[in-house]
Structure formats: C-alpha cells, structure tokens
N, C-alpha and C positions, 0 to 999 in steps of 0.2 A: 482634681477637686470638683465637687458638685455643690453649687450654691443655689439657694432658693431665695428669691426676692418676693416678699409678700407685701401687697399694698392695699390701702383703702384710699379711694379717690372720689371726690364729689364732682369737681369741675375739670378734671383731667390733668391738673398740674402735678399731683403726687404720682399719677400714672407715668407722666413724662419723666419725672425724676427717677422712678423705679427702673424704667427702661434705660436711662442714661447710666445709672449705677451698674446695671447688668452689663452694659457695653464696656465699662471699666473693668469688670470682673472677667469677661469672656476670654482674654488671653491665657488664663490659667486653668480653664476647664469648662465643663458644662454649666450653664446658667439657665434656670427656669424662673420666669417672671409670672406670678399668678395673683389675680385679685383675691381678696380675703375669702370670698365665698367659695373659691376653688382650692384653697390651701388646706386640704384634708390632712389628717395626721399621716397618712401614707405618703403624700407628696413631700411633707416636711421631714419625716423621720429619716429618709435616706440622705439628707444633706450633710455636707461637711462644714457649711456655713449658712446661717439663716440671717437674712437682712429683712427688717420689718419697718414699714413706714406708713404714716397717715397724715391727714391734715390736722392742723391745730384748730379746735373749736372751743370757744369759751375758755381759753387758756390751757387746754389739755386735750386728752383723747375725746373723740366725738362720743356723743350719747344718742340714744334713739331720738330724743327731742331735737337735738342740734342737727342731726341728719335730716329729719323731716323738715326742719326750717330751711335747710339748704335746698332741698327739692322744691319747696314752695317758692323760694327766691328765684330759682331758675325758671319756674313757670311764669313769673311776673316780669322777668328781665330778659329781653331779647339778646343781650350781650352775654348771658350766661348759658352754657350748654352743659348738661349733665354728662359725666363720664358714663360709658356704657354699663359699667358695673356699680354705679352709684347707689342704686336702690337695694343692694344686697346688705348683708350684715356688716357691722363695723368691727374694728379690731378688739374693742372691749369685749364684745360677745364672743369673738373667736378665741381670745385668750382663755375664756371660761370653759371652752371645750377641750383644751389641751391638757395632757398630763405632763409629767416631767420629760423634758427633752434632752437636757444636758449637752447642748451644741454650742460651738462658738457662734456668736451672734453680734449684730449691730442694729442700731435704731436710727431712724431719720424721720423728719417731718417736713411739711411745708407750712409756712406761716407768713403773715403779713409783715412786710419790711418795717422794722422799728425795734426799739429795745425789747429784749426778751422779757424783761420785767413787766412790760406793758402788754405784750402780745401773748405771752405764754409760750410753751413749747411742748407739743405732744410727744416729742422724742424722749423727753425725760420720763414720762409715764410709760412709754413703750419699753424703755430700758429697764425700768423697775419691774414691769410684768415679765420681761424676758428673764431677769434674774430670779424671779419667783418660780419660774418653771425650770430652773436649773441651768440656764444658759450662762456662759461666760462671755462678757463683752470684750471684743477685740479692738474697740475704738470708742471714743466718747460719742454720745448722741450728737447727731449733726442736723442742722436746720438749713433749709433751702427757701429762699425768699420769693414772695409774690407781691405784686403791687396792689394798691387799693382797688384797682380796676380788674383784679384777678388774672393777671398775666405774670408769668415767671419774669423775675428781674433778669436783665441781660447777663449772660455767662453762667447762669445757674445750671444749665444742662452740662456745660463743661466742668463746672464745680462738682457735679454729681459723678461724672466719668472719673475725675481725679479721686473722689472719695471711694469709688468702686475699686480702682487700682490700689489705693492704700489698704483697703480691706483685704484684697487678695494677697498683698504682701504680708499683712499682719496675721492672716489665717493660714498662710502657706507654710 
C-alpha cells in the first residue's frame, strides 16, 4: 500500500500530526508526507490512500485572509513560530486544482480544545471536498486538539499514530 498524507500547517501542530499519522501507517507500506504546496496531482495520483489535514480557522478550512492573519500573529508573538511551509497555498486552493481522484481517503484537522460546536472542525470541510473529487472516506473525520497557547494537547501525537494504524486497517 502507498499512502500520501497532505497537510496544511501554520504553526507546526498540523505538521506534527501528519507525521504521527504517517508513523501509524508505515507498518503497511510506503508513506509520503507532503505539505499542500508539494502535493501535485502526480504525487497524489499514485496513492492507495490519501489522508488530508489542516488547521481549523474561523470554524472551517483556512482562507487567504485567515492564513495572512496567522502569519501576522506569528510576527507579533514571540511564542508563535510559523511552520516552514506556512506561507504556501492552503487546502481550499489546492482542492480547486484537483480533478477527480476516486481514492480511498481520510480527513483530519487540528483545532482548539473545546466543543466542536464552538470551535468548528476543518476536517468536515476537508471530508466534503474529498467526496466532491470522488474519494471514498475510510473513516470519520478526526480532530486533534491544541491548547489556547497553541501547543498540542498531551497524547495527541499518540492519538494520531493510532488513527494512522486504524486507517491502514480500514484501507488495507
């Protein structure tokens, strides 16, 4: 099995979760983890499983304005550090470049700890976009939590590895 994990990350949390999901997938085959700006149709098209994730901004997928705001916040706050791929395109733009894929897929997000009704969940929008391009979901969209100080909640990386292993079993 060949899995491709595509992520959008502003402050590195979604990137860490993508890497942890990949670690959970690795026992069953090749896993490629790529930021959204490197997820070309050629990279994605050869996959047996596509896993896509991003941060929750304003209750859903990031937009150009919310991404710019995140960059501005990092410039003003010494405790925030931009992920090395933060200033590239977002998932919303990336989905618009894809044709029909028809792959088994899964969606995940990172979001502030709290009720999803209040925080929103980008993973639901990601799942919707995956279905629109012909992908079949092998799992329900999954959220991984961050604190208000923008650090992963304890054990979320282990949670992501378990999610990766569950995806491998579901797609296998």
